[in-house]
Phi, psi and omega in degrees: 000132183283159186298321181293324178288324176297315179299318178298317180295317181297321178298317181294319180291324178297327178286327182280331187302314178303326180287331184246358186300324183289353182273346182285150176167024184249135169238140180303124183087359181286148171254017181286184185294154177293150175223159182242152175218124179270128174228117185063227183271357184249139173259126179260126173261113186266123182224125179283340187238019182299130179281328181225071181289154172291324180222139171244129179243129173258130183225142179178166181283343186247029178294123186292321178213077185292154173290331181213137174255129184234135172257134175274099187289146181280333179222150186301326182298341181265001189255150173271337181221128183241134179228120182220147173233172183259003178088358180298159176292125182290152174268162179286162178286144170271103187288352178272355183303139187298309183247063178259130178243138179268131179238126174252129181252125186215134179280349183230025179298131184284321180230070184285157174282336184210139175243139180236126179259132173280130193221162173292154186302322183290346178243355184285146172289320178218159179240130183240132174248134181227130172229103183208144174275346185236333184253119181289154178303323181295316178295322178294320179297320178297315177298318178298318180299314179300311181293334182271322192252337183278145184304141174081007180241153178206135172219143183302137178221189182295000000 
């Protein structure tokens, strides 16, 4: 990705972050309250304990044949997708939202809809940078994968 395009994406994300920062609040393996994050036209309700999620994502470094390989970038300039929050207290999900999809992220899901392998930068399909006090990098990578790879979803990428 060329420098100009990265700068444009970072500026767009910087403008979008204040509007969505209060929605972050999920940690992989957390049993805390559900939180929502809008990516594109879809709002994702992230739940560690969802009994009937719309999507289940298994993520880990040793996935034998993942649907998507993601590298967790150390700095925003190395990423195709940047997710940052300001640490503010998140708001609860509005369960009445029209296009809300529930996503369960699990490192040991038996029958996931999508598998994400954590990979080195040189073999990854995408690079994701996360700076969040509430959302783990793995959960952000899983949400990015759902938005990027599942039918009817779209998020800007390289």
